[in-house]
All heavy atoms as a GROMACS GRO file, in nm:
protein
  564
    1MET      N    1  -1.891   0.238   0.273
    1MET     CA    2  -1.759   0.234   0.335
    1MET      C    3  -1.780   0.224   0.491
    1MET      O    4  -1.877   0.274   0.542
    1MET     CB    5  -1.693   0.377   0.309
    1MET     CG    6  -1.559   0.389   0.369
    1MET     SD    7  -1.471   0.547   0.338
    1MET     CE    8  -1.425   0.516   0.164
    2LEU      N    9  -1.688   0.149   0.546
    2LEU     CA   10  -1.697   0.122   0.694
    2LEU      C   11  -1.668   0.253   0.766
    2LEU      O   12  -1.567   0.315   0.731
    2LEU     CB   13  -1.612   0.008   0.736
    2LEU     CG   14  -1.643  -0.119   0.681
    2LEU    CD1   15  -1.533  -0.225   0.721
    2LEU    CD2   16  -1.775  -0.173   0.732
    3LYS      N   17  -1.742   0.286   0.864
    3LYS     CA   18  -1.712   0.408   0.947
    3LYS      C   19  -1.688   0.375   1.092
    3LYS      O   20  -1.751   0.288   1.146
    3LYS     CB   21  -1.818   0.507   0.928
    3LYS     CG   22  -1.838   0.567   0.793
    3LYS     CD   23  -1.945   0.669   0.787
    3LYS     CE   24  -1.960   0.730   0.650
    3LYS     NZ   25  -2.055   0.828   0.640
    4THR      N   26  -1.603   0.454   1.154
    4THR     CA   27  -1.592   0.445   1.299
    4THR      C   28  -1.636   0.587   1.362
    4THR      O   29  -1.660   0.666   1.282
    4THR     CB   30  -1.438   0.426   1.345
    4THR    OG1   31  -1.360   0.530   1.294
    4THR    CG2   32  -1.392   0.294   1.278
    5LYS      N   33  -1.628   0.587   1.486
    5LYS     CA   34  -1.678   0.720   1.549
    5LYS      C   35  -1.587   0.830   1.512
    5LYS      O   36  -1.619   0.946   1.494
    5LYS     CB   37  -1.671   0.707   1.701
    5LYS     CG   38  -1.777   0.612   1.766
    5LYS     CD   39  -1.775   0.607   1.906
    5LYS     CE   40  -1.878   0.507   1.951
    5LYS     NZ   41  -1.862   0.492   2.101
    6SER      N   42  -1.464   0.795   1.479
    6SER     CA   43  -1.356   0.902   1.446
    6SER      C   44  -1.332   0.922   1.309
    6SER      O   45  -1.255   1.003   1.268
    6SER     CB   46  -1.220   0.874   1.522
    6SER     OG   47  -1.172   0.752   1.464
    7GLY      N   48  -1.403   0.856   1.219
    7GLY     CA   49  -1.385   0.879   1.078
    7GLY      C   50  -1.401   0.750   0.992
    7GLY      O   51  -1.478   0.654   1.036
    8HIS      N   52  -1.331   0.741   0.879
    8HIS     CA   53  -1.351   0.636   0.790
    8HIS      C   54  -1.246   0.520   0.823
    8HIS      O   55  -1.119   0.554   0.798
    8HIS     CB   56  -1.329   0.683   0.650
    8HIS     CG   57  -1.434   0.776   0.606
    8HIS    ND1   58  -1.569   0.746   0.576
    8HIS    CD2   59  -1.443   0.915   0.599
    8HIS    CE1   60  -1.642   0.851   0.551
    8HIS    NE2   61  -1.562   0.957   0.565
    9LEU      N   62  -1.287   0.405   0.848
    9LEU     CA   63  -1.187   0.296   0.876
    9LEU      C   64  -1.123   0.254   0.749
    9LEU      O   65  -1.004   0.235   0.753
    9LEU     CB   66  -1.271   0.175   0.933
    9LEU     CG   67  -1.187   0.052   0.966
    9LEU    CD1   68  -1.082   0.083   1.071
    9LEU    CD2   69  -1.281  -0.056   1.018
   10CYS      N   70  -1.190   0.249   0.640
   10CYS     CA   71  -1.124   0.199   0.514
   10CYS      C   72  -1.013   0.303   0.477
   10CYS      O   73  -0.909   0.257   0.438
   10CYS     CB   74  -1.229   0.196   0.402
   10CYS     SG   75  -1.341   0.055   0.422
   11LEU      N   76  -1.047   0.434   0.472
   11LEU     CA   77  -0.938   0.534   0.442
   11LEU      C   78  -0.820   0.511   0.536
   11LEU      O   79  -0.706   0.519   0.488
   11LEU     CB   80  -0.992   0.669   0.463
   11LEU     CG   81  -0.898   0.788   0.425
   11LEU    CD1   82  -0.845   0.772   0.284
   11LEU    CD2   83  -0.963   0.919   0.445
   12TYR      N   84  -0.833   0.489   0.666
   12TYR     CA   85  -0.729   0.462   0.756
   12TYR      C   86  -0.649   0.346   0.712
   12TYR      O   87  -0.530   0.341   0.709
   12TYR     CB   88  -0.782   0.450   0.902
   12TYR     CG   89  -0.676   0.410   0.998
   12TYR    CD1   90  -0.591   0.509   1.048
   12TYR    CD2   91  -0.664   0.271   1.044
   12TYR    CE1   92  -0.488   0.472   1.145
   12TYR    CE2   93  -0.561   0.237   1.133
   12TYR     CZ   94  -0.481   0.338   1.187
   12TYR     OH   95  -0.380   0.308   1.269
   13MET      N   96  -0.718   0.232   0.674
   13MET     CA   97  -0.650   0.115   0.634
   13MET      C   98  -0.569   0.141   0.505
   13MET      O   99  -0.454   0.095   0.500
   13MET     CB  100  -0.751   0.007   0.599
   13MET     CG  101  -0.802  -0.077   0.720
   13MET     SD  102  -0.917  -0.201   0.679
   13MET     CE  103  -0.892  -0.241   0.503
   14TYR      N  104  -0.626   0.215   0.412
   14TYR     CA  105  -0.552   0.244   0.286
   14TYR      C  106  -0.420   0.324   0.317
   14TYR      O  107  -0.322   0.309   0.266
   14TYR     CB  108  -0.641   0.316   0.182
   14TYR     CG  109  -0.765   0.237   0.153
   14TYR    CD1  110  -0.888   0.309   0.118
   14TYR    CD2  111  -0.767   0.100   0.155
   14TYR    CE1  112  -1.001   0.239   0.084
   14TYR    CE2  113  -0.887   0.038   0.125
   14TYR     CZ  114  -0.996   0.102   0.088
   14TYR     OH  115  -1.114   0.039   0.058
   15MET      N  116  -0.437   0.421   0.403
   15MET     CA  117  -0.327   0.502   0.443
   15MET      C  118  -0.210   0.424   0.508
   15MET      O  119  -0.106   0.442   0.482
   15MET     CB  120  -0.365   0.622   0.536
   15MET     CG  121  -0.463   0.718   0.464
   15MET     SD  122  -0.381   0.798   0.314
   15MET     CE  123  -0.251   0.879   0.377
   16LYS      N  124  -0.260   0.329   0.599
   16LYS     CA  125  -0.152   0.242   0.670
   16LYS      C  126  -0.095   0.151   0.564
   16LYS      O  127   0.032   0.130   0.569
   16LYS     CB  128  -0.223   0.154   0.771
   16LYS     CG  129  -0.276   0.230   0.889
   16LYS     CD  130  -0.178   0.318   0.962
   16LYS     CE  131  -0.078   0.236   1.047
   16LYS     NZ  132   0.011   0.317   1.120
   17LEU      N  133  -0.165   0.102   0.466
   17LEU     CA  134  -0.093   0.030   0.354
   17LEU      C  135  -0.001   0.106   0.277
   17LEU      O  136   0.111   0.061   0.236
   17LEU     CB  137  -0.204  -0.034   0.260
   17LEU     CG  138  -0.262  -0.170   0.307
   17LEU    CD1  139  -0.374  -0.204   0.204
   17LEU    CD2  140  -0.159  -0.275   0.307
   18LEU      N  141  -0.041   0.238   0.249
   18LEU     CA  142   0.052   0.320   0.180
   18LEU      C  143   0.180   0.352   0.254
   18LEU      O  144   0.295   0.353   0.193
   18LEU     CB  145  -0.018   0.440   0.129
   18LEU     CG  146  -0.124   0.436   0.030
   18LEU    CD1  147  -0.201   0.557   0.012
   18LEU    CD2  148  -0.065   0.379  -0.106
   19GLU      N  149   0.169   0.362   0.382
   19GLU     CA  150   0.284   0.389   0.468
   19GLU      C  151   0.378   0.266   0.470
   19GLU      O  152   0.497   0.275   0.475
   19GLU     CB  153   0.239   0.432   0.613
   19GLU     CG  154   0.175   0.568   0.617
   19GLU     CD  155   0.116   0.594   0.752
   19GLU    OE1  156   0.134   0.521   0.842
   19GLU    OE2  157   0.054   0.694   0.773
   20GLU      N  158   0.297   0.148   0.478
   20GLU     CA  159   0.375   0.021   0.479
   20GLU      C  160   0.451   0.004   0.351
   20GLU      O  161   0.575  -0.038   0.350
   20GLU     CB  162   0.284  -0.094   0.498
   20GLU     CG  163   0.355  -0.229   0.501
   20GLU     CD  164   0.266  -0.352   0.520
   20GLU    OE1  165   0.146  -0.334   0.518
   20GLU    OE2  166   0.319  -0.461   0.539
   21ASN      N  167   0.390   0.039   0.234
   21ASN     CA  168   0.457   0.023   0.106
   21ASN      C  169   0.577   0.115   0.106
   21ASN      O  170   0.682   0.081   0.047
   21ASN     CB  171   0.360   0.063  -0.002
   21ASN     CG  172   0.245  -0.049  -0.021
   21ASN    OD1  173   0.263  -0.150   0.037
   21ASN    ND2  174   0.152  -0.018  -0.101
   22ASP      N  175   0.563   0.237   0.161
   22ASP     CA  176   0.680   0.332   0.161
   22ASP      C  177   0.792   0.270   0.233
   22ASP      O  178   0.915   0.271   0.188
   22ASP     CB  179   0.642   0.460   0.228
   22ASP     CG  180   0.748   0.562   0.235
   22ASP    OD1  181   0.796   0.607   0.129
   22ASP    OD2  182   0.791   0.600   0.349
   23GLN      N  183   0.772   0.213   0.349
   23GLN     CA  184   0.880   0.151   0.433
   23GLN      C  185   0.930   0.022   0.354
   23GLN      O  186   1.061   0.004   0.351
   23GLN     CB  187   0.816   0.110   0.570
   23GLN     CG  188   0.799   0.217   0.660
   23GLN     CD  189   0.921   0.300   0.682
   23GLN    OE1  190   1.025   0.247   0.712
   23GLN    NE2  191   0.914   0.437   0.667
   24LEU      N  192   0.842  -0.056   0.295
   24LEU     CA  193   0.900  -0.169   0.212
   24LEU      C  194   0.985  -0.127   0.102
   24LEU      O  195   1.088  -0.188   0.083
   24LEU     CB  196   0.773  -0.250   0.157
   24LEU     CG  197   0.700  -0.331   0.260
   24LEU    CD1  198   0.564  -0.371   0.202
   24LEU    CD2  199   0.768  -0.446   0.312
   25ILE      N  200   0.948  -0.022   0.029
   25ILE     CA  201   1.033   0.028  -0.075
   25ILE      C  202   1.167   0.068  -0.028
   25ILE      O  203   1.272   0.043  -0.087
   25ILE     CB  204   0.963   0.142  -0.153
   25ILE    CG1  205   0.843   0.074  -0.234
   25ILE    CG2  206   1.054   0.205  -0.248
   25ILE    CD1  207   0.742   0.182  -0.297
   26ARG      N  208   1.168   0.147   0.083
   26ARG     CA  209   1.296   0.188   0.143
   26ARG      C  210   1.377   0.067   0.185
   26ARG      O  211   1.505   0.075   0.164
   26ARG     CB  212   1.262   0.279   0.266
   26ARG     CG  213   1.210   0.414   0.230
   26ARG     CD  214   1.164   0.488   0.350
   26ARG     NE  215   1.086   0.603   0.328
   26ARG     CZ  216   1.132   0.725   0.290
   26ARG    NH1  217   1.265   0.748   0.287
   26ARG    NH2  218   1.058   0.816   0.258
   27CYS      N  219   1.315  -0.034   0.245
   27CYS     CA  220   1.396  -0.159   0.278
   27CYS      C  221   1.455  -0.219   0.158
   27CYS      O  222   1.568  -0.258   0.154
   27CYS     CB  223   1.304  -0.252   0.351
   27CYS     SG  224   1.303  -0.236   0.523
   28ILE      N  225   1.378  -0.240   0.049
   28ILE     CA  226   1.419  -0.303  -0.076
   28ILE      C  227   1.534  -0.220  -0.133
   28ILE      O  228   1.638  -0.282  -0.172
   28ILE     CB  229   1.297  -0.303  -0.176
   28ILE    CG1  230   1.194  -0.414  -0.121
   28ILE    CG2  231   1.344  -0.347  -0.308
   28ILE    CD1  232   1.061  -0.398  -0.189
   29VAL      N  233   1.520  -0.089  -0.145
   29VAL     CA  234   1.631  -0.008  -0.201
   29VAL      C  235   1.761  -0.026  -0.118
   29VAL      O  236   1.867  -0.036  -0.178
   29VAL     CB  237   1.582   0.139  -0.197
   29VAL    CG1  238   1.700   0.227  -0.235
   29VAL    CG2  239   1.477   0.158  -0.310
   30GLU      N  240   1.747  -0.021   0.014
   30GLU     CA  241   1.864  -0.037   0.103
   30GLU      C  242   1.932  -0.175   0.086
   30GLU      O  243   2.049  -0.176   0.068
   30GLU     CB  244   1.814  -0.020   0.246
   30GLU     CG  245   1.935  -0.034   0.345
   30GLU     CD  246   1.897  -0.008   0.493
   30GLU    OE1  247   1.790   0.055   0.522
   30GLU    OE2  248   1.962  -0.055   0.571
   31TYR      N  249   1.858  -0.284   0.074
   31TYR     CA  250   1.915  -0.412   0.059
   31TYR      C  251   1.977  -0.418  -0.078
   31TYR      O  252   2.088  -0.470  -0.092
   31TYR     CB  253   1.808  -0.520   0.072
   31TYR     CG  254   1.781  -0.566   0.205
   31TYR    CD1  255   1.655  -0.557   0.274
   31TYR    CD2  256   1.884  -0.619   0.288
   31TYR    CE1  257   1.627  -0.598   0.401
   31TYR    CE2  258   1.863  -0.673   0.419
   31TYR     CZ  259   1.740  -0.654   0.474
   31TYR     OH  260   1.714  -0.697   0.603
   32GLN      N  261   1.914  -0.372  -0.179
   32GLN     CA  262   1.961  -0.374  -0.322
   32GLN      C  263   2.094  -0.286  -0.324
   32GLN      O  264   2.192  -0.328  -0.387
   32GLN     CB  265   1.864  -0.322  -0.419
   32GLN     CG  266   1.757  -0.426  -0.441
   32GLN     CD  267   1.650  -0.380  -0.543
   32GLN    OE1  268   1.638  -0.258  -0.569
   32GLN    NE2  269   1.581  -0.473  -0.597
   33SER      N  270   2.101  -0.176  -0.256
   33SER     CA  271   2.218  -0.093  -0.264
   33SER      C  272   2.334  -0.149  -0.192
   33SER      O  273   2.452  -0.127  -0.223
   33SER     CB  274   2.188   0.049  -0.198
   33SER     OG  275   2.170   0.038  -0.064
   34LYS      N  276   2.307  -0.248  -0.102
   34LYS     CA  277   2.409  -0.316  -0.019
   34LYS      C  278   2.454  -0.450  -0.099
   34LYS      O  279   2.531  -0.533  -0.045
   34LYS     CB  280   2.366  -0.346   0.119
   34LYS     CG  281   2.355  -0.222   0.202
   34LYS     CD  282   2.309  -0.261   0.333
   34LYS     CE  283   2.303  -0.136   0.423
   34LYS     NZ  284   2.253  -0.161   0.560
   35GLY      N  285   2.389  -0.475  -0.215
   35GLY     CA  286   2.419  -0.604  -0.292
   35GLY      C  287   2.351  -0.723  -0.234
   35GLY      O  288   2.395  -0.825  -0.256
   36ARG      N  289   2.250  -0.701  -0.157
   36ARG     CA  290   2.176  -0.809  -0.088
   36ARG      C  291   2.033  -0.823  -0.152
   36ARG      O  292   1.936  -0.835  -0.080
   36ARG     CB  293   2.168  -0.790   0.058
   36ARG     CG  294   2.304  -0.778   0.124
   36ARG     CD  295   2.302  -0.738   0.265
   36ARG     NE  296   2.213  -0.833   0.346
   36ARG     CZ  297   2.174  -0.804   0.473
   36ARG    NH1  298   2.213  -0.697   0.540
   36ARG    NH2  299   2.093  -0.892   0.536
   37ALA      N  300   2.035  -0.834  -0.282
   37ALA     CA  301   1.897  -0.839  -0.356
   37ALA      C  302   1.816  -0.964  -0.307
   37ALA      O  303   1.697  -0.953  -0.304
   37ALA     CB  304   1.923  -0.836  -0.501
   38THR      N  305   1.892  -1.074  -0.278
   38THR     CA  306   1.812  -1.195  -0.237
   38THR      C  307   1.743  -1.182  -0.110
   38THR      O  308   1.636  -1.238  -0.080
   38THR     CB  309   1.900  -1.320  -0.241
   38THR    OG1  310   2.008  -1.296  -0.160
   38THR    CG2  311   1.944  -1.350  -0.380
   39ASP      N  312   1.795  -1.088  -0.022
   39ASP     CA  313   1.742  -1.067   0.111
   39ASP      C  314   1.612  -0.986   0.102
   39ASP      O  315   1.540  -0.986   0.199
   39ASP     CB  316   1.839  -1.000   0.196
   39ASP     CG  317   1.958  -1.085   0.235
   39ASP    OD1  318   1.943  -1.213   0.233
   39ASP    OD2  319   2.064  -1.029   0.268
   40CYS      N  320   1.588  -0.917  -0.011
   40CYS     CA  321   1.470  -0.833  -0.012
   40CYS      C  322   1.354  -0.895  -0.078
   40CYS      O  323   1.240  -0.834  -0.086
   40CYS     CB  324   1.499  -0.695  -0.083
   40CYS     SG  325   1.541  -0.708  -0.250
   41VAL      N  326   1.362  -1.023  -0.124
   41VAL     CA  327   1.259  -1.097  -0.191
   41VAL      C  328   1.129  -1.095  -0.109
   41VAL      O  329   1.016  -1.073  -0.159
   41VAL     CB  330   1.296  -1.235  -0.237
   41VAL    CG1  331   1.175  -1.315  -0.289
   41VAL    CG2  332   1.411  -1.222  -0.345
   42GLN      N  333   1.138  -1.128   0.020
   42GLN     CA  334   1.022  -1.128   0.107
   42GLN      C  335   0.955  -0.993   0.109
   42GLN      O  336   0.829  -0.988   0.109
   42GLN     CB  337   1.059  -1.175   0.247
   42GLN     CG  338   1.146  -1.075   0.323
   42GLN     CD  339   1.186  -1.128   0.455
   42GLN    OE1  340   1.131  -1.227   0.504
   42GLN    NE2  341   1.278  -1.063   0.523
   43TYR      N  342   1.029  -0.884   0.110
   43TYR     CA  343   0.963  -0.751   0.114
   43TYR      C  344   0.896  -0.722  -0.018
   43TYR      O  345   0.789  -0.662  -0.027
   43TYR     CB  346   1.064  -0.646   0.139
   43TYR     CG  347   1.132  -0.668   0.280
   43TYR    CD1  348   1.272  -0.691   0.291
   43TYR    CD2  349   1.057  -0.666   0.400
   43TYR    CE1  350   1.325  -0.715   0.422
   43TYR    CE2  351   1.113  -0.690   0.526
   43TYR     CZ  352   1.251  -0.713   0.527
   43TYR     OH  353   1.305  -0.732   0.652
   44GLN      N  354   0.953  -0.765  -0.126
   44GLN     CA  355   0.901  -0.755  -0.265
   44GLN      C  356   0.770  -0.823  -0.269
   44GLN      O  357   0.674  -0.775  -0.334
   44GLN     CB  358   0.996  -0.798  -0.365
   44GLN     CG  359   1.120  -0.708  -0.391
   44GLN     CD  360   1.222  -0.765  -0.475
   44GLN    OE1  361   1.244  -0.887  -0.482
   44GLN    NE2  362   1.288  -0.681  -0.556
   45HIS      N  363   0.757  -0.935  -0.215
   45HIS     CA  364   0.633  -1.018  -0.221
   45HIS      C  365   0.520  -0.947  -0.138
   45HIS      O  366   0.404  -0.939  -0.181
   45HIS     CB  367   0.650  -1.158  -0.160
   45HIS     CG  368   0.722  -1.257  -0.255
   45HIS    ND1  369   0.677  -1.296  -0.372
   45HIS    CD2  370   0.846  -1.305  -0.240
   45HIS    CE1  371   0.756  -1.378  -0.430
   45HIS    NE2  372   0.867  -1.377  -0.354
   46ILE      N  373   0.555  -0.895  -0.022
   46ILE     CA  374   0.457  -0.823   0.060
   46ILE      C  375   0.415  -0.690  -0.016
   46ILE      O  376   0.295  -0.658  -0.032
   46ILE     CB  377   0.514  -0.780   0.191
   46ILE    CG1  378   0.540  -0.905   0.270
   46ILE    CG2  379   0.415  -0.693   0.269
   46ILE    CD1  380   0.627  -0.884   0.395
   47LEU      N  381   0.506  -0.622  -0.075
   47LEU     CA  382   0.475  -0.503  -0.149
   47LEU      C  383   0.389  -0.536  -0.274
   47LEU      O  384   0.286  -0.467  -0.302
   47LEU     CB  385   0.605  -0.441  -0.205
   47LEU     CG  386   0.584  -0.312  -0.291
   47LEU    CD1  387   0.517  -0.198  -0.214
   47LEU    CD2  388   0.721  -0.262  -0.341
   48HIS      N  389   0.419  -0.633  -0.338
   48HIS     CA  390   0.327  -0.688  -0.459
   48HIS      C  391   0.188  -0.713  -0.407
   48HIS      O  392   0.091  -0.673  -0.467
   48HIS     CB  393   0.393  -0.805  -0.513
   48HIS     CG  394   0.322  -0.860  -0.636
   48HIS    ND1  395   0.235  -0.966  -0.626
   48HIS    CD2  396   0.312  -0.820  -0.768
   48HIS    CE1  397   0.179  -0.990  -0.740
   48HIS    NE2  398   0.221  -0.901  -0.829
   49ARG      N  399   0.177  -0.792  -0.297
   49ARG     CA  400   0.045  -0.820  -0.239
   49ARG      C  401  -0.034  -0.699  -0.214
   49ARG      O  402  -0.154  -0.680  -0.249
   49ARG     CB  403   0.061  -0.910  -0.113
   49ARG     CG  404  -0.077  -0.946  -0.056
   49ARG     CD  405  -0.060  -0.994   0.085
   49ARG     NE  406  -0.012  -0.885   0.171
   49ARG     CZ  407   0.058  -0.903   0.283
   49ARG    NH1  408   0.100  -1.024   0.317
   49ARG    NH2  409   0.092  -0.802   0.350
   50ASN      N  410   0.032  -0.601  -0.146
   50ASN     CA  411  -0.028  -0.476  -0.105
   50ASN      C  412  -0.076  -0.397  -0.238
   50ASN      O  413  -0.179  -0.340  -0.233
   50ASN     CB  414   0.066  -0.384  -0.027
   50ASN     CG  415   0.079  -0.441   0.113
   50ASN    OD1  416   0.013  -0.535   0.159
   50ASN    ND2  417   0.176  -0.377   0.184
   51LEU      N  418   0.009  -0.389  -0.336
   51LEU     CA  419  -0.022  -0.317  -0.453
   51LEU      C  420  -0.137  -0.383  -0.534
   51LEU      O  421  -0.228  -0.301  -0.582
   51LEU     CB  422   0.097  -0.303  -0.545
   51LEU     CG  423   0.212  -0.216  -0.487
   51LEU    CD1  424   0.336  -0.229  -0.582
   51LEU    CD2  425   0.161  -0.079  -0.479
   52ILE      N  426  -0.142  -0.513  -0.534
   52ILE     CA  427  -0.255  -0.578  -0.602
   52ILE      C  428  -0.379  -0.547  -0.526
   52ILE      O  429  -0.492  -0.521  -0.583
   52ILE     CB  430  -0.229  -0.732  -0.614
   52ILE    CG1  431  -0.099  -0.757  -0.706
   52ILE    CG2  432  -0.343  -0.807  -0.658
   52ILE    CD1  433  -0.134  -0.713  -0.842
   53TYR      N  434  -0.377  -0.554  -0.403
   53TYR     CA  435  -0.501  -0.530  -0.309
   53TYR      C  436  -0.551  -0.396  -0.342
   53TYR      O  437  -0.670  -0.368  -0.368
   53TYR     CB  438  -0.464  -0.550  -0.167
   53TYR     CG  439  -0.571  -0.509  -0.075
   53TYR    CD1  440  -0.691  -0.592  -0.060
   53TYR    CD2  441  -0.576  -0.392  -0.005
   53TYR    CE1  442  -0.798  -0.560   0.028
   53TYR    CE2  443  -0.688  -0.356   0.078
   53TYR     CZ  444  -0.787  -0.443   0.091
   53TYR     OH  445  -0.894  -0.400   0.174
   54LEU      N  446  -0.459  -0.285  -0.337
   54LEU     CA  447  -0.497  -0.151  -0.359
   54LEU      C  448  -0.545  -0.129  -0.499
   54LEU      O  449  -0.642  -0.061  -0.519
   54LEU     CB  450  -0.384  -0.055  -0.326
   54LEU     CG  451  -0.340  -0.042  -0.188
   54LEU    CD1  452  -0.216   0.037  -0.166
   54LEU    CD2  453  -0.454   0.026  -0.106
   55ALA      N  454  -0.490  -0.194  -0.597
   55ALA     CA  455  -0.534  -0.183  -0.735
   55ALA      C  456  -0.673  -0.243  -0.760
   55ALA      O  457  -0.762  -0.193  -0.820
   55ALA     CB  458  -0.441  -0.245  -0.834
   56THR      N  459  -0.701  -0.352  -0.691
   56THR     CA  460  -0.824  -0.422  -0.693
   56THR      C  461  -0.936  -0.334  -0.639
   56THR      O  462  -1.047  -0.333  -0.691
   56THR     CB  463  -0.818  -0.564  -0.617
   56THR    OG1  464  -0.724  -0.643  -0.679
   56THR    CG2  465  -0.955  -0.632  -0.627
   57ILE      N  466  -0.904  -0.273  -0.524
   57ILE     CA  467  -1.006  -0.180  -0.463
   57ILE      C  468  -1.027  -0.060  -0.554
   57ILE      O  469  -1.142  -0.027  -0.572
   57ILE     CB  470  -0.950  -0.130  -0.326
   57ILE    CG1  471  -0.935  -0.241  -0.225
   57ILE    CG2  472  -1.039  -0.027  -0.268
   57ILE    CD1  473  -1.055  -0.320  -0.194
   58ALA      N  474  -0.925  -0.010  -0.613
   58ALA     CA  475  -0.934   0.111  -0.701
   58ALA      C  476  -1.021   0.078  -0.829
   58ALA      O  477  -1.107   0.148  -0.860
   58ALA     CB  478  -0.807   0.162  -0.745
   59ASP      N  479  -0.996  -0.046  -0.876
   59ASP     CA  480  -1.073  -0.087  -0.994
   59ASP      C  481  -1.222  -0.118  -0.961
   59ASP      O  482  -1.310  -0.093  -1.046
   59ASP     CB  483  -1.015  -0.217  -1.055
   59ASP     CG  484  -0.890  -0.194  -1.126
   59ASP    OD1  485  -0.856  -0.083  -1.162
   59ASP    OD2  486  -0.808  -0.298  -1.150
   60ALA      N  487  -1.256  -0.151  -0.837
   60ALA     CA  488  -1.387  -0.189  -0.802
   60ALA      C  489  -1.461  -0.066  -0.756
   60ALA      O  490  -1.584  -0.072  -0.737
   60ALA     CB  491  -1.381  -0.291  -0.683
   61THR      N  492  -1.394   0.048  -0.733
   61THR     CA  493  -1.460   0.167  -0.689
   61THR      C  494  -1.522   0.244  -0.801
   61THR      O  495  -1.457   0.278  -0.907
   61THR     CB  496  -1.351   0.264  -0.628
   61THR    OG1  497  -1.294   0.196  -0.516
   61THR    CG2  498  -1.424   0.390  -0.568
   62PRO      N  499  -1.657   0.269  -0.794
   62PRO     CA  500  -1.724   0.343  -0.904
   62PRO      C  501  -1.660   0.480  -0.920
   62PRO      O  502  -1.626   0.542  -0.831
   62PRO     CB  503  -1.865   0.361  -0.858
   62PRO     CG  504  -1.880   0.254  -0.741
   62PRO     CD  505  -1.748   0.237  -0.690
   63PRO      N  506  -1.642   0.522  -1.057
   63PRO     CA  507  -1.587   0.650  -1.081
   63PRO      C  508  -1.642   0.771  -1.008
   63PRO      O  509  -1.578   0.863  -0.967
   63PRO     CB  510  -1.597   0.666  -1.235
   63PRO     CG  511  -1.624   0.526  -1.280
   63PRO     CD  512  -1.677   0.456  -1.174
   64SER      N  513  -1.778   0.761  -0.979
   64SER     CA  514  -1.839   0.880  -0.929
   64SER      C  515  -1.805   0.894  -0.775
   64SER      O  516  -1.812   1.004  -0.718
   64SER     CB  517  -1.993   0.866  -0.941
   64SER     OG  518  -2.042   0.750  -0.866
   65SER      N  519  -1.762   0.791  -0.712
   65SER     CA  520  -1.722   0.798  -0.572
   65SER      C  521  -1.574   0.809  -0.552
   65SER      O  522  -1.534   0.829  -0.432
   65SER     CB  523  -1.774   0.674  -0.493
   65SER     OG  524  -1.706   0.560  -0.534
   66GLN      N  525  -1.500   0.810  -0.651
   66GLN     CA  526  -1.355   0.829  -0.646
   66GLN      C  527  -1.331   0.981  -0.619
   66GLN      O  528  -1.382   1.071  -0.687
   66GLN     CB  529  -1.274   0.781  -0.759
   66GLN     CG  530  -1.272   0.635  -0.771
   66GLN     CD  531  -1.188   0.596  -0.902
   66GLN    OE1  532  -1.164   0.672  -0.988
   66GLN    NE2  533  -1.162   0.465  -0.905
   67LYS      N  534  -1.242   1.018  -0.519
   67LYS     CA  535  -1.219   1.154  -0.492
   67LYS      C  536  -1.069   1.181  -0.507
   67LYS      O  537  -0.988   1.097  -0.487
   67LYS     CB  538  -1.259   1.180  -0.348
   67LYS     CG  539  -1.409   1.171  -0.324
   67LYS     CD  540  -1.451   1.202  -0.188
   67LYS     CE  541  -1.597   1.185  -0.176
   67LYS     NZ  542  -1.641   1.189  -0.042
   68THR      N  543  -1.030   1.299  -0.555
   68THR     CA  544  -0.894   1.341  -0.569
   68THR      C  545  -0.847   1.393  -0.429
   68THR      O  546  -0.916   1.447  -0.362
   68THR     CB  547  -0.877   1.442  -0.681
   68THR    OG1  548  -0.953   1.552  -0.641
   68THR    CG2  549  -0.923   1.383  -0.807
   69VAL      N  550  -0.718   1.378  -0.410
   69VAL     CA  551  -0.660   1.428  -0.285
   69VAL      C  552  -0.582   1.562  -0.323
   69VAL      O  553  -0.515   1.565  -0.416
   69VAL     CB  554  -0.549   1.323  -0.230
   69VAL    CG1  555  -0.484   1.388  -0.115
   69VAL    CG2  556  -0.628   1.194  -0.196
   70ASP      N  557  -0.618   1.664  -0.253
   70ASP     CA  558  -0.562   1.790  -0.277
   70ASP      C  559  -0.435   1.811  -0.199
   70ASP      O  560  -0.409   1.769  -0.094
   70ASP     CB  561  -0.652   1.909  -0.241
   70ASP     CG  562  -0.781   1.908  -0.339
   70ASP    OD1  563  -0.767   1.869  -0.452
   70ASP    OD2  564  -0.887   1.948  -0.292
   0.00000   0.00000   0.00000
C-alpha cells in the first residue's frame, strides 16, 4: 500500500471515492425526483465507473489483508 507521512494514501483515495459516490447518489436521486432522469445519466456513468474500480480493488485484495471497519 502506498504511504504518505500522514498515513495511507490508498485509504484516503478510497474514502474520497466513497464520499464522491455519496454525492453522486444524492444528485441522481434529486434529479430523478424532479422527473429529470435523463439529466442524471452522466452521474450514473461516473458512479458506475467508481463502483467498478472499488470492486476490482476489493477482488484483488488478498483475504488476509482485508480489514473490517468498526
